[in-house]
C-alpha positions in Angstrom: 0.0 0.0 0.0 1.4 3.4 -0.9 1.8 6.1 1.7 -1.2 8.2 0.5 -3.4 5.1 0.4 -2.2 4.1 3.9 -2.8 7.6 5.2 -6.3 7.6 3.8 -7.0 4.2 5.2 -5.8 5.2 8.7 -7.9 8.4 8.6 -11.0 6.3 7.6 -10.3 3.8 10.4 -9.9 6.7 12.8 -13.3 8.3 11.8 -15.1 5.0 12.1 -13.5 4.2 15.5 -14.3 7.7 16.8 -17.9 7.1 16.1 -17.8 3.7 17.8 -16.0 5.2 20.8 -18.6 8.0 21.1 -21.4 5.3 21.2 -19.4 3.3 23.8 -18.9 6.5 25.9 -22.7 7.1 25.9 -23.3 3.4 26.8 -21.0 3.8 29.7 -22.7 7.0 30.8 -26.1 5.4 30.5 -24.9 2.4 32.5 -23.6 4.6 35.3 -26.9 6.5 35.5 -28.9 3.2 35.8 -26.8 1.7 38.5 -27.2 -0.6 40.4 -29.2 -2.1 37.5 -26.8 -3.6 34.9 -23.7 -3.5 37.2 -22.7 -6.9 35.8 -21.8 -5.3 32.5 -19.6 -2.5 33.8 -16.3 -4.3 33.2 -17.3 -5.3 29.6 -18.5 -1.8 28.6 -15.6 -0.1 30.3 -13.0 -2.4 28.7 -14.5 -1.9 25.2 -14.5 1.8 25.7 -10.9 1.8 27.0 -9.8 -0.3 24.0 -11.5 2.0 21.5 -9.9 5.2 23.0 -6.5 3.5 23.2 -6.7 2.6 19.5 -7.8 6.2 18.7 -4.7 7.4 20.5 -2.5 5.0 18.6 -3.9 6.0 15.2 -3.7 9.7 16.0 0.0 9.3 16.9 0.5 7.3 13.7 -1.0 10.1 11.7 1.1 12.7 13.5 4.2 10.8 12.5 3.1 10.9 8.9 1.2 7.7 8.7 4.2 5.4 9.2 3.5 2.4 11.4 
C-alpha cells in the first residue's frame, strides 16, 4: 500500500473508530446512570470503551508521524 493510500486508510479507520468510541462512551454513561441495574456489564463496557480510545490514541500518533507504522 502506498503512503497516500495508507494515510487515507488510517484516517478512515480513525473516523469509524471515533464514532464507535462515542457510542461506547454514551453506553458507559447510561450504564452509570442506571446503577445498580446492569452493574454486571460495567467491566465489559468499560473495557471496550478503553480499548477504543487506546486505538484512537495509537492511530492519532501514527497520523502525527506521517502515517508510518
